[in-house]
N, C-alpha and C positions, 0 to 999 in steps of 0.2 A: 551443528553449525552458526553462522554469523547470523544477528539480528536483523543484520540489513538482506539480508537474505532471505528470511524470515518476510520480513514484511514488505519485499521485494515481491515476491511469490502468492501472498497474499490479496497486496491490488491489484494483481495481473487475474488473478484466479475471481476476484469480486467484479473488476473491469469485463472480462469475457462471459462473466455469466451474464452480466447487466445488456452486454450486446454492443456496450460500446469500443471505440475505438481508442491507444491512445491520445491521435490527435483531438477526442470529441471529450476527453475525459481532462486533457488539458485544457481545453475551452472552460468547463463548465467548473474546473478547481482554478482556473486562473493562471494556471500554472503554464510553462512550456514544455512541448512535445516531447523536443529531446533531454530534459529532468526527466517525463515522469516513466519513459524507455530507461536512464541511468537506474532510478529510484527501483526500477522492476527486475533488473539486472543484478541490485545487490550492488552500484557502485557508489551511493551514494549515502550517508548518511544523512539524512532526512527529519528535517524536525517535526516536533509535535504539530507547531501552526498547521504544517503542511499536510499533515498525516489527517488533520482534523481538515481541509477545505479537501482532501481527497472522499476521507469518508461521506461528506457534505454530497458533494458532487456524484456520487456511488449512492445516493440516498442511503445509508447505514448508519447506526451511532456509535460512537468510540468504541463501546462496551460491546458490540457487533462483530466491530474490527477487530477485535484483541479475541473474541473469544474461539478460537480455530486449535486445531491439532497445531498448526505450526507453531503455535506458542505454551504449548503445552510441556516444558523441560521441568523437571524435578531441582530444587535447588541446588546451588553449586555442579552444575551440570553443564558448564561453560568452563 
């Protein structure tokens, strides 16, 4: 699976877990709602700066953001 899809799924999971809409997350992260939607769908190559903005808006550390089964890939599996 592509890393863009993994990151999008993680953002969507955390957003839904926190009870936020895409609009709420976009506002809190100072990003556009359509950008959030395209990231969640795996259509955007999101920057680490925007991942950090989203993590802060979701009130999770970057360590916790990336500490998920979506990112448990063995070396060379891509």
